[in-house]
C-alpha positions as CSV (number, residue, x, y, z in Angstrom):
1,M,42.8,116.9,108.0
2,R,42.2,119.4,105.3
3,P,42.3,118.3,101.7
4,T,45.3,120.7,101.0
5,A,47.3,119.3,103.9
6,I,46.6,115.7,102.8
7,A,47.7,116.5,99.2
8,L,50.9,118.1,100.4
9,L,51.6,115.1,102.7
10,C,51.1,112.8,99.7
11,L,53.4,114.8,97.5
12,A,56.1,114.8,100.2
13,L,55.8,111.1,100.7
14,A,55.9,110.5,96.9
15,A,59.1,112.5,96.7
16,C,60.8,110.1,99.1
17,G,62.3,107.1,97.3
18,N,63.6,104.0,98.9
19,D,66.8,104.0,96.8
20,A,70.0,104.5,98.9
21,P,72.4,107.2,97.7
22,K,75.0,105.9,95.3
23,P,78.5,105.8,96.7
24,A,81.2,108.1,95.3
25,K,83.3,106.5,92.5
26,R,87.0,106.2,93.0
27,I,89.0,107.9,90.3
28,D,91.7,105.6,88.9
29,T,92.5,107.7,85.9
30,P,95.4,110.2,86.0
31,Q,94.4,113.7,86.7
32,E,96.4,116.3,84.8
33,A,97.9,119.5,86.1
34,V,98.5,122.2,83.4
35,A,100.5,125.4,83.3
36,R,100.9,127.7,80.3
37,D,103.6,130.2,79.4
38,G,102.7,131.9,76.2
39,D,102.4,129.2,73.5
40,V,104.1,126.6,75.7
41,T,102.0,124.1,77.6
42,M,103.4,122.1,80.5
43,R,101.4,119.1,81.7
44,A,102.0,116.8,84.6
45,N,100.2,113.5,85.3
46,V,100.6,111.2,88.3
47,I,99.3,107.6,88.5
48,A,99.9,104.8,90.9
49,T,102.3,102.3,89.1
50,G,100.0,99.4,90.1
51,N,97.4,101.0,87.8
52,L,99.7,101.1,84.8
53,H,99.2,98.6,81.9
54,E,101.9,95.9,82.0
55,R,103.2,96.9,78.6
56,M,103.5,100.5,79.5
57,A,105.4,99.8,82.7
58,R,107.8,97.5,80.8
59,E,108.4,100.2,78.1
60,Y,109.1,102.8,80.8
61,G,111.3,100.4,82.8
62,I,109.4,100.8,86.0
63,P,107.9,98.2,88.4
64,R,104.2,98.0,88.9
65,D,103.3,98.0,92.6
66,G,100.9,99.6,95.1
67,R,103.5,101.7,96.8
68,S,104.9,103.9,94.1
69,V,103.6,106.5,91.6
70,L,104.7,107.6,88.2
71,L,105.1,111.3,87.5
72,M,105.0,112.2,83.8
73,V,105.7,115.7,82.6
74,S,105.4,117.0,79.0
75,V,106.6,120.4,77.7
76,R,105.0,121.3,74.3
77,R,104.8,124.3,72.0
78,G,102.0,125.1,69.7
79,P,98.4,124.0,69.3
80,E,97.4,120.6,70.7
81,S,97.0,118.7,67.4
82,S,100.3,119.9,66.0
83,D,102.4,120.6,69.1
84,V,106.1,119.8,69.3
85,S,108.2,118.7,72.3
86,L,110.6,121.2,73.8
87,P,113.8,120.2,75.6
88,A,113.7,120.9,79.3
89,T,115.3,120.1,82.6
90,I,112.7,119.0,85.2
91,T,113.5,119.1,89.0
92,A,110.7,117.4,91.0
93,S,110.0,116.5,94.6
94,T,107.0,115.2,96.5
95,T,106.0,115.8,100.1
96,N,103.6,113.5,102.0
97,L,101.1,114.4,104.8
98,Q,103.8,113.7,107.5
99,G,106.0,116.4,105.9
100,Q,108.5,113.9,104.5
101,T,110.0,115.2,101.2
102,Q,111.6,113.0,98.6
103,P,113.3,114.1,95.4
104,I,112.1,112.5,92.2
105,A,114.8,111.6,89.7
106,M,113.4,112.6,86.3
107,R,114.6,111.1,83.0
108,E,113.8,111.7,79.4
109,M,111.4,109.3,77.7
110,R,111.0,109.4,73.9
111,V,107.8,108.1,72.3
112,G,108.0,108.6,68.5
113,E,108.8,112.3,67.9
114,L,107.6,113.4,71.3
115,T,109.6,113.6,74.5
116,D,108.2,113.2,78.0
117,Y,110.0,113.3,81.3
118,I,109.2,110.6,83.9
119,G,110.2,109.7,87.4
120,T,108.8,107.6,90.3
121,A,108.2,108.3,94.0
122,Q,107.4,106.0,96.9
123,M,104.1,106.4,98.9
124,S,102.2,104.6,101.6
125,P,98.5,104.7,100.8
126,P,96.3,106.2,102.0
127,D,98.2,109.4,101.6
128,T,98.1,112.8,99.9
129,L,101.3,113.8,98.0
130,R,102.2,117.3,97.1
131,F,104.3,117.6,93.9
132,D,106.6,120.5,93.3
133,L,108.1,120.9,89.9
134,K,110.7,123.3,88.4
135,I,110.7,123.3,84.6
136,K,113.7,124.9,83.0
137,R,113.4,125.4,79.2
138,E,116.4,126.4,77.0
139,G,116.5,130.2,76.7
140,A,113.5,130.7,79.0
141,A,112.8,131.5,82.6
142,T,112.1,128.6,85.0
143,S,108.4,127.7,85.4
144,T,107.0,126.1,88.5
145,M,104.1,123.8,89.1
146,A,102.6,122.6,92.4
147,F,99.7,120.2,92.8
148,S,98.5,117.5,95.2
149,R,97.0,114.1,94.6
150,D,95.3,111.6,96.9
151,F,96.1,107.9,96.9
152,E,93.9,105.2,98.4
153,P,94.8,101.6,99.1
C-alpha cells in the first residue's frame, strides 16, 4: 500500500468513534405560538396537565392527568416588559389525527394585574392535536391562530 493511502485510511478510522448517537430529547416544556397585530401580541401555550405543577393546577382549578391538555392564551398590548392585558373573547377548538373535533371552553384567569384565558381539552396520547383559535378584541377585527402540538405517552 502506498504511504498516502495508509495515511488516509488511518485518518478515516480515527474519525470513527465508538460512541453511539445520543437519542433525541423529549420536550416537556410548553411551546408558544405567537401572532401579532400592530402593537398587540397574542400568545398561546399548550401543556399536558400531568406536567403542571400541583400548585398551578390547583390555582387554575384543573385536574392533573395524562389525558388532558391546558390551553392558555394571552392578549397583550405594548412592549414585553410593560405590556398590559386586553379584554378578549376566545373561541377555541382542537382536532386530533382521526379528525375528531372538540370545542374548548375558555375562561378568564386573572393573575395579579394580568388576564389570561384558559381551557382544557381531552387527548389520547400518542396524538397530534391541531388548535384553532379565534380571538375577538373589543373594537378590533377577529384574529385567528392555528398550530399543532404532538403529545407522547
